[in-house]
N, CA, C and O of each residue as an XYZ file, in Angstrom:
208
protein
N       8.554      4.921     11.251
C       8.349      3.785     10.423
C       8.988      4.126      8.900
O       8.877      5.121      8.184
N       9.573      3.090      8.761
C      10.327      2.902      7.368
C       9.089      2.956      6.411
O       7.942      2.626      6.711
N       9.629      3.543      4.920
C       9.028      3.712      3.891
C       8.988      2.300      3.089
O      10.043      1.681      2.951
N       8.077      1.918      2.692
C       7.589      0.855      1.483
C       8.166      1.157      0.934
O       8.507      2.331      0.785
N       8.550      0.187      0.362
C       9.530     -0.197     -1.473
C       8.353     -0.973     -2.070
O       7.923     -0.261     -2.978
N       7.944     -1.604     -2.025
C       6.864     -2.641     -2.219
C       4.998     -3.006     -1.769
O       4.527     -3.675     -0.850
N       4.455     -2.369     -2.678
C       3.024     -2.295     -2.092
C       2.120     -3.137     -3.056
O       2.011     -3.096     -4.282
N       1.534     -3.880     -2.148
C       0.707     -4.777     -2.758
C      -0.659     -4.569     -2.571
O      -1.007     -4.814     -1.416
N      -1.886     -4.062     -3.594
C      -3.103     -3.716     -3.339
C      -4.162     -4.613     -4.173
O      -4.242     -4.861     -5.376
N      -4.813     -4.934     -3.244
C      -6.190     -5.868     -3.791
C      -7.555     -5.094     -4.340
O      -8.354     -4.561     -3.571
N      -7.676     -5.110     -5.527
C      -8.424     -4.537     -6.037
C     -10.069     -5.258     -6.321
O     -10.912     -4.976     -7.173
N     -10.078     -6.257     -5.244
C     -11.361     -7.453     -6.050
C     -12.377     -6.443     -5.262
O     -13.489     -6.336     -5.780
N     -12.160     -5.776     -4.212
C     -13.628     -5.692     -3.650
C     -13.874     -3.967     -3.153
O     -12.859     -3.273     -3.212
N     -14.926     -3.413     -2.767
C     -15.258     -2.578     -2.494
C     -14.415     -1.613     -1.516
O     -14.564     -0.402     -1.355
N     -13.498     -2.473     -0.916
C     -12.705     -2.272      0.495
C     -11.189     -2.863     -0.094
O     -10.930     -3.975     -0.554
N     -10.630     -2.110      0.033
C      -9.230     -2.677     -0.942
C      -8.320     -2.956      0.300
O      -8.307     -2.119      1.203
N      -7.515     -4.153      0.397
C      -6.563     -4.241      1.543
C      -5.437     -3.958      1.303
O      -5.434     -4.075      0.078
N      -4.134     -3.568      1.672
C      -2.754     -3.032      0.886
C      -2.179     -3.742      2.139
O      -2.720     -3.882      3.236
N      -0.729     -4.236      1.647
C       0.602     -4.581      2.136
C       1.468     -4.319      1.452
O       1.714     -4.753      0.326
N       2.365     -3.107      2.462
C       3.875     -2.867      1.987
C       4.809     -3.180      3.074
O       4.839     -3.035      4.296
N       5.746     -3.790      1.924
C       7.156     -4.070      3.187
C       8.385     -3.011      2.571
O       8.202     -2.245      1.625
N       9.557     -3.142      3.266
C      10.457     -2.423      3.177
C      11.307     -2.979      2.392
O      10.879     -3.944      1.758
N      12.682     -2.591      2.187
C      13.882     -3.170      1.431
C      14.124     -4.673      2.051
O      14.256     -5.685      1.363
N      14.149     -4.633      3.125
C      14.440     -5.984      3.917
C      13.156     -6.836      4.374
O      13.246     -7.560      5.366
N      12.172     -6.761      3.772
C      10.967     -7.571      3.572
C      10.146     -7.983      4.814
O       9.617     -9.078      5.004
N      10.135     -6.771      5.725
C       9.351     -6.304      6.715
C       8.321     -5.359      6.316
O       8.456     -4.277      5.745
N       6.829     -6.199      6.881
C       5.719     -5.489      6.585
C       5.947     -3.914      7.630
O       6.311     -3.736      8.792
N       5.593     -3.146      6.701
C       5.737     -1.635      7.222
C       3.704     -1.484      6.782
O       3.437     -1.295      7.968
N       2.757     -1.450      6.319
C       1.979     -1.278      6.081
C       1.203     -2.502      5.754
O       1.535     -3.326      4.902
N      -0.264     -2.571      6.787
C      -1.203     -3.133      6.002
C      -2.415     -2.684      6.710
O      -2.408     -1.905      7.663
N      -3.390     -3.193      6.215
C      -4.591     -2.388      6.768
C      -5.600     -2.571      5.034
O      -5.199     -2.955      3.935
N      -7.094     -2.059      5.528
C      -7.990     -1.551      4.566
C      -7.901     -0.593      4.332
O      -7.416      0.239      5.100
N      -8.373     -0.320      3.077
C      -9.088      1.459      2.286
C      -9.986      1.024      1.553
O     -10.221      0.084      0.794
N     -10.556      2.169      2.065
C     -11.756      2.298      0.900
C     -10.985      3.319     -0.339
O      -9.977      4.026     -0.327
N     -12.053      2.977     -1.415
C     -11.564      3.759     -2.903
C     -11.285      5.448     -3.013
O     -11.040      6.153     -3.992
N     -11.416      5.730     -1.742
C     -11.521      7.437     -1.738
C      -9.965      7.488     -1.154
O      -9.107      8.150     -1.739
N      -9.647      6.646      0.182
C      -8.811      6.730      0.745
C      -7.542      6.270     -0.232
O      -6.594      6.993     -0.537
N      -7.688      5.333     -0.516
C      -6.565      4.752     -2.027
C      -6.043      5.986     -2.385
O      -4.859      6.144     -2.090
N      -6.665      6.997     -2.996
C      -6.320      8.326     -3.784
C      -5.632      9.346     -3.101
O      -4.811     10.071     -3.663
N      -5.983      9.445     -1.715
C      -5.132     10.122     -0.676
C      -4.031      9.806     -0.158
O      -3.069     10.513      0.142
N      -4.248      8.414     -0.033
C      -2.747      7.716      0.644
C      -1.711      7.552     -0.774
O      -0.562      7.472     -0.337
N      -1.703      7.507     -1.650
C      -1.019      7.174     -2.718
C      -0.399      8.445     -3.581
O       0.589      8.329     -4.306
N      -1.310      9.965     -3.342
C      -1.408     10.637     -3.799
C       0.100     11.602     -3.241
O       0.799     12.472     -3.758
N       0.088     10.763     -1.719
C       1.206     11.532     -0.384
C       2.511     10.863     -0.879
O       3.612     11.414     -0.856
N       2.250      9.562     -1.348
C       3.378      8.224     -0.760
C       4.390      8.854     -2.006
O       4.163      9.519     -3.017
N       5.721      8.237     -1.331
C       7.050      8.364     -2.465
C       6.733      7.480     -3.435
O       5.763      6.730     -3.314
N       7.721      7.479     -4.768
C       7.588      6.604     -5.485
C       8.010      5.073     -5.064
O       9.135      4.868     -4.609
N       7.035      3.974     -5.238
C       7.678      2.702     -4.749
C       7.132      1.542     -6.259
O       6.453      1.802     -7.253
N       7.685      0.494     -5.886
C       6.776     -0.244     -6.812
C       5.392     -0.908     -6.521
O       5.135     -0.994     -5.320
N       4.645     -1.294     -7.201
C       3.248     -1.278     -6.791
C       3.532     -3.217     -7.593
O       4.426     -3.533     -8.377
N       2.423     -4.141     -7.016
C       2.501     -5.295     -7.607
C       1.142     -5.620     -6.902
O       0.445     -4.879     -6.208
N       0.945     -6.974     -7.278
C      -0.073     -7.847     -6.467
C      -0.081     -9.269     -6.449
O      -0.920     -9.873     -5.781
């Protein structure tokens, strides 16, 4: 799996939706995360551009 370079995180609910694409625009991350899982995942993530 390629690393995501842009990650969008929907913070509107208690379960967050995450969507990430690589440099070519191909989806590489998609799904739902709890608040605690967001902390764990992004603590380990490489530097990326965050947007919404």
